VODO-393923 format. One record per residue (C-alpha): residue in three letters; x, y, z. Coordinates in nm, 2 decimals, always signed. Each point is the difference from the previous one (the first is absolute). Example, Ala and Ser with C-alpha at 12.3 -4.5 7.8 and 13.67 -1.06 7.14 Angstrom:
<sites>
  resn      c1      c2      c3
   ALA   +1.23   -0.45   +0.78
   SER   +0.14   +0.34   -0.07
</sites>
This chain:
<sites>
  resn      c1      c2      c3
   MET   -2.29   -0.80   -0.28
   GLN   +0.29   -0.19   +0.16
   GLN   +0.03   +0.20   +0.32
   ASN   -0.28   -0.09   +0.24
   SER   -0.13   +0.14   +0.33
   ALA   +0.29   -0.14   +0.19
   SER   +0.23   +0.25   -0.17
   ALA   -0.25   +0.28   +0.06
   SER   -0.02   -0.06   +0.37
   HIS   +0.38   -0.02   +0.02
   LYS   +0.05   +0.34   -0.17
   THR   -0.23   +0.19   +0.23
   GLU   +0.20   -0.08   +0.31
   LYS   +0.02   +0.28   +0.26
   VAL   +0.34   +0.08   +0.15
   LYS   +0.08   +0.18   +0.32
   PRO   +0.06   +0.37   -0.06
   SER   +0.36   +0.10   +0.03
   LYS   -0.10   +0.33   +0.15
   THR   -0.30   +0.22   +0.02
   ILE   -0.01   +0.29   -0.25
   GLU   -0.29   +0.25   +0.03
   MET   -0.10   +0.23   -0.29
   GLU   -0.03   +0.36   +0.10
   LYS   -0.26   +0.05   -0.26
   THR   -0.24   -0.23   -0.18
   PHE   +0.01   -0.03   -0.37
   TYR   -0.34   +0.17   -0.04
   ASP   +0.11   +0.32   +0.18
   LYS   -0.01   +0.28   -0.25
   ASP   +0.36   +0.10   +0.06
   PHE   +0.14   -0.36   -0.01
   LYS   +0.29   -0.02   -0.24
   LEU   +0.13   -0.32   -0.17
   GLY   +0.32   +0.03   -0.21
   ILE   +0.16   -0.24   -0.24
   LEU   +0.36   +0.01   -0.13
   GLY   -0.03   -0.09   -0.36
   GLY   -0.27   +0.07   -0.26
   GLY   +0.01   -0.30   -0.24
   GLN   -0.26   -0.26   -0.08
   LEU   +0.00   -0.15   +0.35
   GLY   -0.09   +0.34   +0.15
   ARG   -0.26   +0.04   -0.27
   MET   -0.18   -0.32   +0.09
   PHE   +0.04   +0.08   +0.37
   ILE   -0.17   +0.34   -0.05
   GLN   -0.29   -0.17   -0.18
   GLU   -0.07   -0.20   +0.31
   ALA   +0.07   +0.29   +0.24
   ILE   -0.28   +0.19   -0.17
   ASN   -0.25   -0.26   +0.12
   LEU   +0.08   +0.10   +0.36
   ASP   +0.02   +0.37   -0.09
   VAL   +0.37   +0.00   +0.10
   LYS   +0.18   +0.28   -0.18
   VAL   +0.35   -0.09   -0.12
   SER   +0.30   +0.23   -0.05
   ILE   +0.28   -0.12   -0.23
   LEU   +0.37   +0.08   -0.04
   ASP   +0.16   -0.11   -0.33
   PRO   +0.28   +0.13   -0.22
   ASP   -0.20   -0.02   -0.32
   ALA   -0.25   +0.28   -0.05
   ASP   -0.21   -0.24   -0.23
   ALA   +0.01   -0.30   +0.24
   PRO   -0.31   -0.22   -0.01
   CYS   -0.12   +0.14   +0.33
   SER   +0.04   +0.37   -0.10
   LYS   -0.36   +0.04   -0.12
   LEU   -0.17   -0.22   +0.27
   SER   +0.16   +0.11   +0.33
   ALA   -0.15   +0.27   +0.22
   GLU   +0.34   +0.16   +0.01
   PHE   +0.30   -0.06   -0.22
   GLU   +0.35   +0.12   +0.05
   GLN   +0.28   -0.04   -0.24
   GLY   +0.33   -0.08   +0.17
   SER   +0.28   -0.25   +0.07
   LEU   -0.07   -0.30   +0.21
   HIS   +0.37   -0.03   +0.08
   ASP   +0.05   +0.36   +0.13
   PHE   -0.01   +0.03   +0.38
   ASP   -0.15   +0.35   +0.01
   THR   -0.26   -0.07   -0.26
   VAL   -0.13   -0.32   +0.16
   TYR   +0.01   +0.16   +0.35
   ALA   -0.19   +0.31   -0.12
   PHE   -0.26   -0.21   -0.17
   GLY   -0.06   -0.23   +0.30
   LYS   +0.01   +0.23   +0.30
   ASP   -0.37   +0.10   -0.02
   LYS   -0.12   -0.35   -0.07
   ASP   -0.18   -0.22   +0.25
   VAL   +0.10   -0.32   -0.18
   LEU   +0.27   -0.04   -0.26
   THR   +0.05   -0.31   -0.22
   ILE   +0.19   -0.09   -0.32
   GLU   -0.07   -0.12   -0.35
   ILE   +0.37   -0.08   -0.06
   GLU   +0.26   -0.09   +0.25
   HIS   +0.29   +0.20   -0.14
   VAL   -0.06   +0.31   +0.21
   ASN   +0.20   +0.21   +0.25
   VAL   -0.02   -0.20   +0.32
   ASP   +0.18   +0.25   +0.21
   ALA   -0.28   +0.25   -0.06
   LEU   -0.26   -0.27   +0.09
   GLU   +0.18   -0.08   +0.33
   LYS   +0.00   +0.37   +0.10
   LEU   -0.37   +0.02   -0.09
   ALA   -0.08   -0.31   +0.20
   SER   +0.19   +0.14   +0.30
   GLU   -0.22   +0.31   -0.02
   GLY   -0.32   -0.19   +0.01
   VAL   -0.09   -0.07   -0.36
   LYS   -0.13   -0.35   -0.05
   VAL   +0.24   -0.15   -0.26
   TYR   -0.11   -0.33   -0.14
   PRO   +0.18   -0.22   -0.09
   GLN   +0.24   +0.11   +0.27
   PRO   +0.33   +0.16   -0.10
   HIS   +0.22   -0.28   +0.14
   ILE   -0.18   -0.25   -0.23
   LEU   +0.06   +0.23   -0.31
   ARG   +0.37   +0.03   +0.09
   THR   +0.03   -0.38   +0.00
   VAL   -0.20   -0.06   -0.31
   GLN   +0.19   +0.27   -0.20
   ASP   +0.32   -0.21   +0.04
   LYS   -0.03   -0.36   -0.12
   GLY   +0.30   -0.10   +0.21
   LEU   -0.17   +0.13   +0.32
   GLN   -0.31   -0.18   -0.11
   LYS   +0.17   -0.33   -0.04
   ALA   +0.19   +0.04   +0.33
   PHE   -0.34   +0.08   +0.17
   TYR   -0.14   -0.34   -0.12
   GLU   +0.31   -0.18   +0.12
   LYS   -0.01   +0.17   +0.34
   ASN   -0.36   -0.08   +0.05
   ASN   +0.02   -0.36   -0.13
   ILE   -0.23   +0.07   -0.30
   ALA   +0.05   -0.25   -0.28
   THR   +0.18   +0.16   -0.30
   ALA   +0.26   -0.10   -0.26
   PRO   +0.36   -0.02   +0.10
   PHE   +0.19   +0.32   -0.08
   TYR   +0.33   +0.19   +0.01
   LEU   +0.07   +0.37   +0.02
   VAL   +0.26   +0.17   -0.22
   ASP   +0.11   +0.37   -0.02
   ASN   +0.12   -0.02   -0.36
   LYS   +0.05   -0.22   -0.31
   ALA   +0.35   -0.11   +0.11
   GLU   -0.14   -0.16   +0.32
   ILE   -0.21   -0.24   -0.21
   ASP   +0.32   -0.19   -0.07
   ALA   +0.00   -0.14   +0.35
   TYR   -0.33   -0.18   -0.06
   LEU   +0.05   -0.14   -0.35
   ASN   -0.02   -0.36   +0.14
   GLU   -0.35   +0.09   +0.11
   LEU   -0.14   +0.09   -0.35
   PRO   -0.27   +0.04   -0.12
   PHE   -0.13   +0.32   +0.16
   MET   -0.26   +0.26   -0.05
   GLN   +0.18   +0.33   +0.05
   LYS   -0.22   +0.27   +0.15
   LEU   +0.12   +0.36   +0.06
   ARG   -0.04   +0.08   +0.37
   THR   -0.16   +0.34   -0.08
   GLY   -0.18   +0.16   -0.29
   GLY   -0.15   -0.30   -0.17
   TYR   -0.37   +0.01   -0.10
   ASP   -0.24   -0.18   -0.23
   GLY   +0.25   -0.25   -0.12
   ARG   +0.29   +0.24   -0.03
   GLY   +0.32   -0.05   +0.20
   VAL   -0.02   -0.38   -0.03
   THR   +0.22   -0.23   -0.22
   PRO   +0.06   -0.37   -0.01
   LEU   +0.36   -0.13   +0.05
   LYS   +0.00   -0.36   -0.11
   THR   +0.36   -0.05   -0.11
   LYS   +0.33   +0.19   +0.02
   ASP   -0.07   +0.14   -0.35
   ASP   -0.30   +0.19   +0.14
   LEU   +0.23   +0.21   +0.22
   ASP   +0.06   +0.22   -0.30
   HIS   -0.35   +0.16   +0.06
   ALA   +0.00   -0.02   +0.38
   PHE   -0.07   +0.32   +0.19
   ASP   +0.30   +0.17   +0.15
   ALA   -0.18   +0.12   +0.31
   ALA   -0.12   -0.12   +0.34
   SER   -0.21   -0.30   -0.06
   VAL   -0.17   -0.32   +0.13
   LEU   +0.11   -0.32   -0.16
   GLU   -0.30   -0.22   +0.05
   LYS   +0.03   -0.38   -0.08
   PHE   -0.23   -0.12   -0.27
   VAL   -0.30   -0.17   +0.14
   ASP   -0.13   -0.31   -0.18
   PHE   -0.36   +0.12   +0.02
   GLU   -0.32   -0.13   -0.14
   LYS   -0.21   +0.31   +0.04
   GLU   +0.02   +0.36   +0.10
   ILE   -0.29   +0.10   +0.23
   ALA   -0.09   +0.30   +0.21
   VAL   -0.20   +0.09   +0.31
   ILE   -0.14   +0.34   +0.07
   ILE   -0.03   +0.05   +0.38
   ALA   -0.13   +0.30   +0.20
   ARG   +0.04   +0.10   +0.36
   ASN   -0.13   +0.30   +0.18
   PRO   +0.14   +0.18   +0.31
   SER   -0.24   -0.19   +0.23
   GLY   +0.16   -0.33   -0.11
   GLU   -0.28   -0.14   -0.22
   LEU   +0.15   -0.20   -0.29
   LYS   -0.15   -0.15   -0.31
   CYS   +0.14   -0.17   -0.31
   PHE   -0.14   -0.01   -0.35
   PRO   -0.02   -0.34   -0.17
   VAL   +0.33   -0.11   -0.16
   VAL   +0.05   +0.10   -0.37
   GLU   +0.23   -0.15   -0.26
   LEU   +0.23   +0.22   -0.21
   ASP   +0.12   -0.06   -0.36
   PHE   +0.28   +0.23   -0.12
   ASN   +0.09   +0.15   -0.33
   PRO   +0.36   -0.14   -0.05
   GLU   +0.13   +0.30   -0.19
   ALA   -0.14   +0.28   +0.21
   ASN   +0.03   -0.20   +0.33
   LEU   -0.34   +0.13   +0.10
   VAL   -0.32   -0.18   +0.09
   GLU   -0.20   -0.06   -0.32
   PHE   -0.28   -0.22   +0.14
   LEU   -0.14   -0.05   +0.35
   PHE   -0.23   -0.29   +0.09
   SER   -0.24   +0.01   +0.29
   PRO   -0.03   -0.24   +0.17
   ALA   +0.35   -0.15   -0.03
   MET   +0.01   -0.36   -0.13
   ILE   +0.15   -0.14   +0.32
   ASP   -0.12   -0.24   +0.27
   GLU   -0.11   +0.09   +0.35
   ALA   +0.33   -0.09   +0.16
   ILE   +0.20   +0.24   -0.22
   ALA   -0.27   +0.27   +0.05
   LYS   +0.04   -0.04   +0.38
   LYS   +0.38   +0.04   -0.02
   ALA   -0.05   +0.31   -0.21
   TYR   -0.24   +0.16   +0.25
   ASP   +0.22   -0.09   +0.29
   LEU   +0.31   +0.15   -0.17
   ALA   -0.18   +0.32   -0.08
   GLU   -0.12   +0.03   +0.36
   GLU   +0.36   -0.06   +0.12
   VAL   +0.12   +0.29   -0.21
   ALA   -0.28   +0.24   +0.11
   LYS   +0.04   -0.08   +0.37
   ALA   +0.38   +0.02   -0.01
   PHE   -0.02   +0.35   -0.14
   GLU   -0.31   +0.09   +0.21
   PHE   -0.12   +0.12   -0.33
   VAL   -0.29   +0.25   -0.05
   GLY   -0.16   +0.03   -0.34
   ILE   -0.01   -0.25   -0.29
   LEU   +0.29   -0.22   -0.08
   ALA   +0.06   -0.21   -0.31
   VAL   +0.22   -0.31   +0.07
   GLU   +0.13   -0.17   -0.32
   MET   +0.10   -0.36   +0.04
   PHE   +0.16   -0.30   -0.17
   VAL   -0.16   -0.34   +0.02
   THR   +0.29   -0.25   -0.05
   LYS   -0.04   -0.34   -0.17
   SER   +0.05   -0.16   +0.34
   GLY   -0.29   +0.19   +0.15
   GLU   +0.18   +0.27   +0.19
   VAL   -0.13   +0.36   +0.00
   LEU   +0.26   +0.27   +0.01
   VAL   -0.03   +0.38   +0.02
   ASN   +0.13   +0.16   -0.32
   GLU   -0.06   +0.38   +0.06
   ILE   -0.26   +0.22   +0.17
   ALA   -0.17   +0.32   -0.10
   PRO   -0.13   +0.22   +0.29
   ARG   -0.29   +0.15   -0.20
   PRO   -0.28   -0.10   -0.23
   HIS   +0.15   -0.22   -0.27
   ASN   -0.04   -0.15   -0.34
   SER   -0.09   -0.33   +0.15
   GLY   -0.31   +0.15   +0.16
   HIS   -0.16   +0.18   -0.30
   GLN   -0.25   -0.28   -0.06
   THR   -0.15   +0.07   +0.35
   ILE   -0.19   +0.30   -0.14
   GLU   -0.25   -0.23   -0.19
   GLY   +0.09   -0.34   +0.14
   ASN   -0.02   +0.04   +0.38
   ILE   -0.25   +0.13   +0.26
   THR   +0.25   +0.28   +0.09
   SER   +0.27   +0.14   -0.23
   GLN   +0.36   +0.03   +0.11
   TYR   -0.04   +0.38   -0.03
   MET   -0.30   +0.02   +0.23
   GLN   +0.18   -0.24   +0.24
   HIS   +0.31   +0.22   +0.00
   LEU   -0.22   +0.30   +0.08
   ARG   -0.17   -0.19   +0.28
   ALA   +0.33   -0.11   +0.14
   ILE   +0.17   +0.34   +0.02
   LEU   -0.31   +0.16   +0.14
   ASP   -0.02   -0.28   +0.27
   LEU   -0.35   -0.10   -0.12
   PRO   -0.13   -0.36   +0.01
   LEU   +0.16   -0.19   -0.29
   GLY   -0.24   -0.12   -0.27
   ALA   -0.08   -0.36   -0.11
   THR   +0.26   -0.13   -0.25
   ASP   -0.18   -0.29   -0.14
   ALA   +0.01   -0.05   -0.38
   THR   -0.35   +0.05   -0.16
   GLN   +0.10   -0.16   -0.33
   CYS   +0.30   -0.13   -0.19
   ALA   +0.22   +0.27   -0.16
   VAL   +0.28   +0.04   -0.24
   MET   +0.19   +0.33   -0.01
   LEU   +0.20   +0.10   -0.31
   ASN   +0.25   +0.29   +0.02
   LEU   -0.03   +0.23   -0.30
   LEU   +0.36   +0.09   -0.09
   GLY   +0.13   +0.24   -0.26
   ALA   +0.10   -0.17   -0.32
   LYS   +0.37   -0.06   -0.05
   GLY   +0.16   +0.27   -0.21
   HIS   -0.28   +0.25   +0.04
   GLU   +0.05   +0.33   +0.18
   GLY   -0.22   +0.31   -0.01
   PRO   -0.37   +0.10   +0.03
   VAL   -0.20   -0.31   +0.08
   VAL   -0.24   -0.18   -0.23
   TYR   -0.22   -0.29   +0.12
   ASN   -0.07   -0.24   -0.28
   ASN   -0.31   -0.21   -0.02
   LEU   -0.14   +0.12   +0.33
   LYS   -0.35   -0.02   -0.12
   GLU   +0.04   -0.38   -0.07
   VAL   +0.14   -0.05   +0.35
   LEU   -0.30   +0.18   +0.16
   ALA   -0.23   -0.24   -0.19
   VAL   +0.15   -0.30   +0.19
   ASP   -0.24   -0.12   +0.27
   GLY   +0.16   +0.04   +0.35
   ALA   +0.28   +0.23   -0.12
   ASN   +0.07   +0.30   +0.23
   VAL   +0.24   +0.25   -0.16
   HIS   +0.21   +0.24   +0.22
   LEU   +0.20   +0.26   -0.19
   TYR   +0.24   +0.20   +0.21
   GLY   -0.02   +0.34   -0.16
   LYS   +0.36   +0.01   -0.12
   ASN   +0.03   +0.23   -0.30
   THR   +0.31   -0.16   -0.15
   THR   +0.11   -0.36   -0.04
   LYS   +0.34   -0.17   -0.04
   SER   +0.12   -0.36   -0.02
   PHE   -0.15   -0.22   +0.28
   ARG   -0.13   +0.30   +0.19
   LYS   -0.31   -0.09   +0.22
   MET   -0.28   +0.18   -0.17
   GLY   -0.30   -0.18   +0.15
   HIS   -0.14   -0.34   +0.08
   VAL   -0.30   -0.22   -0.08
   THR   -0.17   -0.23   +0.25
   VAL   -0.21   -0.27   -0.15
   THR   -0.24   -0.16   +0.25
   GLY   -0.21   -0.31   -0.03
   LYS   -0.13   -0.32   +0.17
   LYS   +0.29   -0.21   -0.14
   LEU   +0.36   +0.09   -0.01
   ASP   +0.07   -0.17   -0.33
   GLU   -0.27   +0.20   -0.17
   ALA   +0.14   +0.33   +0.14
   ARG   +0.35   -0.10   -0.11
   LYS   -0.11   -0.06   -0.36
   LYS   -0.16   +0.34   -0.01
   ALA   +0.31   +0.16   +0.15
   VAL   +0.22   -0.16   -0.26
   PHE   -0.23   +0.12   -0.28
   ILE   +0.02   +0.36   +0.14
   LYS   +0.38   -0.02   +0.02
   ASN   +0.02   -0.10   -0.37
   LYS   -0.27   +0.26   -0.10
   LEU   +0.09   +0.31   +0.20
   SER   +0.33   +0.18   -0.08
   ILE   +0.13   +0.33   +0.14
   THR   +0.20   +0.20   -0.24
   ALA   +0.11   +0.36   -0.06
   LYS   -0.12   +0.25   -0.26
</sites>
């Protein structure tokens, strides 16, 4: 594996606590309450780890059949955007966290002011919800990122035509590849978004990588090894993930340093995914961040000593962070709904996939599929990355997700 002990020692650096936060209750108290806003697959995998520490999790989600609905200790159906709903759900919780960042931040700020431990902190969510604020944050804190311009509408793009090409990103509302469109020439303006957006200069990148980093309220901070991302060009979603990333130690160190810069600048608590570009000239730039468990950390369940979900739990409960070392090579494949299929889900050739040595299947419990919807993932582990990759490609070609 390409990342050696030098990387491991770097990613376990302790940082000075920004402030002391004391838990009024411990997680093993019978009346301790942990709440999550969002009940999708990330919450589902989080609950599976929380069970190991006998932590009971309450969920708020708008979908009565959300993946977490049958696993959580308490499940409440309700809007994540409505102030009163979020506030009422959170007011009796000791710790409140998220599974999706598109939630009512005003309610979280009020809860935090009343003593509920909200992680990640509301000010971070407010910044991350707006890609313009996110880019401005990097610029203010001298965090390396691609050059960008902010526009309020489609007409304002005309002022920057000499700077083409751009990736146009909606400032708010985008998720899982939606709200992003390339603008390479003036002809592309026909399909540009007519809304507040970030115009991000195209980066001449060689690879896309990610670092999952965790920080607890006491200031302990740890990085997981760098992973490499391979995207489905049509869906603009991660299709394959490779762990470890095929990069040298110098690039890995830049990635760890950059992830730590972001976490420290935010005084972040919880787990943070930092997606990055590696340019052809050897620069490492922040692309976007996700302040929660993330697609780029799924492989940690089987491939690392501690999973990202257990690490997030440890971080928000102010427990010692777990070791992040990779135990074996891993390739993660996202299982996406087949294009053109929508309806009750059917998993085709699952038996053949389960026969593959080292294949670990995770289905997310979604009753219906649609084009490119995330329905599950498979992590293939092994001693050599190339062998795991070949098996993952076989699974991609064998397993399809269609509708009845």
